N, C-alpha and C positions, 0 to 999 in steps of 0.2 A: 504494499499499500504506500502511496506517495505521501509526502509531508502535507501537501495541500488537502488530500482526502482525509488524513488523520485529523487535521485541524478542523476541517468542516464537520466531521463526525463529532469531535469533542464539543464544538460550539452548539451543534444540534442537540446532543445528549446532556450537556451541562457538566460532563465529567471526562477526565482523561484516565484511562485504565493503565495499570502497570505495563501491559503488553503494548499499548499504544505509545507510551512514554519510551519503552525500550526500543521500539521500531524507529521512532524519531531519532533517538540517540545513535542507533546503528547507522541510519542513513547519514547523519551528520559526521560520524566518525569515518565512514568508508568513502564518502564523496570527496573528490579532490577539490571541488568548488560547488557551492550551491547556486542555484539560479536566483534571479530577482524574485520570481514568484514564490520560491521556497523561503527566502528571507522575509518576504511580506507575510506569508502564512505564519511563520514563527513569531513575527512581531504581533500579529493578531492574537495568537495563542498566549503570548506573554501578557498582553494587555488584558485578555479575558481572565487569566489566572490572577493577575493583580487586583482586578475589580471583584473577583469572586464569581464572575459569570460562569467560569469553568473551575471545577475543583479536581484535585488529584486524588484518586482513590488510593488508599494506603496499600502497600504490599503486605500480604499476609504470609508469615513464615510458617511453614508446615514442618512438623517433625514426625517422621515415621519411626516410632520407637522399635518396631519390629526389626528394622535394619541394624540397630546397635545390638539388640539381643541376639540375632542370628550371627552377626559378625563376631561377637564375643564367644559364642558357642563354637563357631567354626575355628577361630584362632586356637582356642583351648584344645579341641579335638585334634587339629592338625599338628600342634606342638607335641601332643602325646605320641602320635604316630611317627613323626619325624625323629623323636627322641628314641623310640624303640628301634626304628630302622632308618639309618641316616641316608640310605639310598633313595628313600621316598622323597619326592619333591612335588608337593601338592599346591594347586593354585587356589588360595583362599578366596579370591574374588569370584572365581567360577563356582566354587562350592556355595558361597553365600548367595550368589544370584540364583542358582538352581533351587536352593531351599526357599528363598524369598518368593519365588514365582509359585510356590506351592503352599504358602502361608498367607493368612489374612493380614492386610496392612493395619497398623495401629497408629493413626494420625492424632496429633495434638498441635495446638497453636500456642500454648503457653508451657512454661516449665512445670507448673502445677499439673496441668493436664497430662504432660509427658510422664510425670512421676506416678500419676494414677494409672496410666496405661502400663507402665513398667511393672507395678505391683500386681495389677490384674493379670498381665501376661505370665508373670512368674508363678502365680497361683494356678491359673487355668490352662496355660498353653506351653509350659516349660517342657513337658513330655513330648508334645507335638513338634516343638522347635528342635529338640534333641534328635527325634526320629528323622525329621527332614534333613538335618545336617548329616546324620549318619548315612542316609540314602545318597545324598549328594557326594559324600566322600567315597563311598563304594563305587559310585558311577565314575568319579574322577580317577580312582585307582584302576578300574577295569579299562577305561579308555586309554590310560597311560600304558597298561600292559598290552593292549591290542596294538597300539602304535609301535611299541618296541618289537613285537612279534613281526609285524608287517615290514618294518625297516630292517630287521635282522635277517630276513629271507633273501635279501638281495646281495649279490656279490658285487665287487667293483666293476666287473665286466657288464653285469646286468644294468647297473646304474649308468655306466657309460653308454650302453645301448639305448636306454631311455632318453638320455640327454641328446644323443644323435638323432633319435626319432623326433624329439621336440624341435631340434634345429632344422630338420628337414621340413617340418611343417611351418615354422614361424620365421626362419631366417633364409628365405629363398634367394636373396640377392647378396649373400655373404661372399666376400672374396678373401681367401686365406692369405696370410703373410708367412714369412719363413719361420716364425715362432709358433704357428698354428699346429696343434697336434694332428697326427696322421688321420685319425677318425674324422676330424672336421674337414681336412683337406679332401678326403675321399668324398665326403658329403657334398662339398662345393663342386667337385668334378662331376658328380652325379647330377647336380642341379644344372650345370652348364650344358650337359647332354640333353636335358629336357627343354631348354630354351631354344 
């Protein structure tokens, strides 16, 4: 949305929303130069804000208490696993995101509300949180094991063959230099025969 349309909307509604304010700021920060019309629209907006014709709606801060509870649980469980087996390298962010997608959000707008949500979650949802984090960790461990198995099956020649195949597909106009490996030079010679 342009600055002129945002100002027109704000004058019509009598208020400037946080998203409208953010969009005006983004436009002003990214534009190398504003037009005369944009400056005039901003001037009208400033005048309307000063007279009270337009008011700025306050930004509301939301706290999802579930995020901190899940993250704390994930960090504690991952630390235990990595302490037992130093070869394990788990992604706490992936684990927390997986669990959060399967748990209800617990939003609050004040610290008092957040404290209420925390105590409620610890009483009613702690078992559910622990179970979802456990499932997320198991999934993360299984995925890591599958990736190791798949990568472990390839020999150096197999990987080189895959790279050559990719080059045949995507680098059709490649011309080798004297430092180019033999496989790539062969590939280039093959391509020249096709042209």
